[in-house]
N, C-alpha and C positions, 0 to 999 in steps of 0.2 A: 687161924681158926686151929683149935687145938683137935685132931682130928679123934687122935685117940681118947682125949676130954669124950668126944661124942658118943662113941662107940662103947665107953665104962656107962654111962650115962645109960644107954638106950638100949645095948644088943648083951645074950649073955653071952660072959666073958668064959672062954675054956679054957685057954693059960693065956701067957703073956703075947699080945698084941695076937690073939687070933679071939673071932668073935662066933656067934651064932644070929642072923638075923636074917629073918624071912626065909628062915629054913636052908641056909645058905651060909659055909665060913667061909668065913671072911679073915685074910690075914694079912694087917698093917705091916710092910716091909718098905722100907724107906727107899726111893730109888735114887742109884749112885751117881757121881759124880759127872759121867760117860750120860747116862738116861737123861737125867735131866738139861743136860746139851744138847743132847739131838732132841729133846723137845721143844726147848729156845729155838733149836732152828729149824723144826718143825713152824712154829707160828711167826717168825717172820717171813718165814718161804712164802704163808697164805694168810700173811697180812694183818693177824693178829690184833687187835686193840689192847695194846700194851696193858691195862690193868687187867683183862683177862689171863695173859698171859702170865700174870706175875702170881694172879687169885688161885691158876691153876698148879705153878709151878709150886707154893707155899701149900697144896696137899702133894703134889708127889714128891714134893723132899719129905715129906711122913709116910708116904705108903705111893709106891709109885705103878699101882692099879687102880680105878676103881673097883670094888668089887671083884676083884683075879680079871678081867677081862681082858683088855690091852692094857700095854706095858707102854709106861706113858711115849717112850719114844717110840712106838710104831705108826708106821705113816699111815695105818689103816684106821687111825683117829679122824682124817681127815677125807675120807672116801665119800663123805654125805658135803663134802665144800665145794667141788667142785661147780656144782652148778648154780649160778647164778640168782636163781630163785630156793635154793637148799642152804647153804652155808651153813651147815653143823658141825661142830665137832662131835663127835661119835663118842661118849668117855666108855661106857657100858651097855650091857645087855643082860637082865636075868631074867632066863622065862620067856617070855616075850615082852616085856619089857622095859624101853632103852632110855639112856638117858645122855641130854645131850647138851649142848650148849648151842642159841640159835643167831649167827648173827645178825640175822637180818631185822629181830625183835628184840635184842641184845639182854635175851633170858637165857636162865639153863632150865630145864624142863623134864620132864621124864612122864612115858605113854607108851603107848605101842604103835611100836616101824617105828620109833620118831615122831610120834605123836605127842600132844602138851597133854593128854586126856588127863592125866594126876595132879597139875597144875605146872605153872611158872615162877620163879622164883628168880628177884637178881642178882644173890649169890649161892653159889658152888653148898657154902657151908647152910644157908636157907634147904636146898633141894636134898641134903643131906639127916639133914634132919625130922624134916617130914616126912621122905621114906623111914629111916628106920627106927624113929620113934612111929613108929603106923604100923608095926611088926604083931 
């Protein structure tokens, strides 16, 4: 996934690696090697599928947080993972909209309070594209 390419295509560029999208200023700051290792350790600890770990690590290697919310190695991204009926990676929130990966349905989604009102997607790139192009 080319994160910068997506933001270049669909968002207003303020300056290098800084964009406005949905009235939110987003900075694309790559994760440090230490942050990426911390994220991968969290994924292994929680039993995240390797495909999802790899996909998210690719994103975080280009931008250490989704919409400047949680830095990738923040354990809070797994707050909604603990329940066997929930198992969600909480990647970000903007206003009342939450961006998640739902391990039960094996889909990325965004909606209110961890819901899926705005759509479910097979990849993070599909979710990002849907959200940012509809600004």
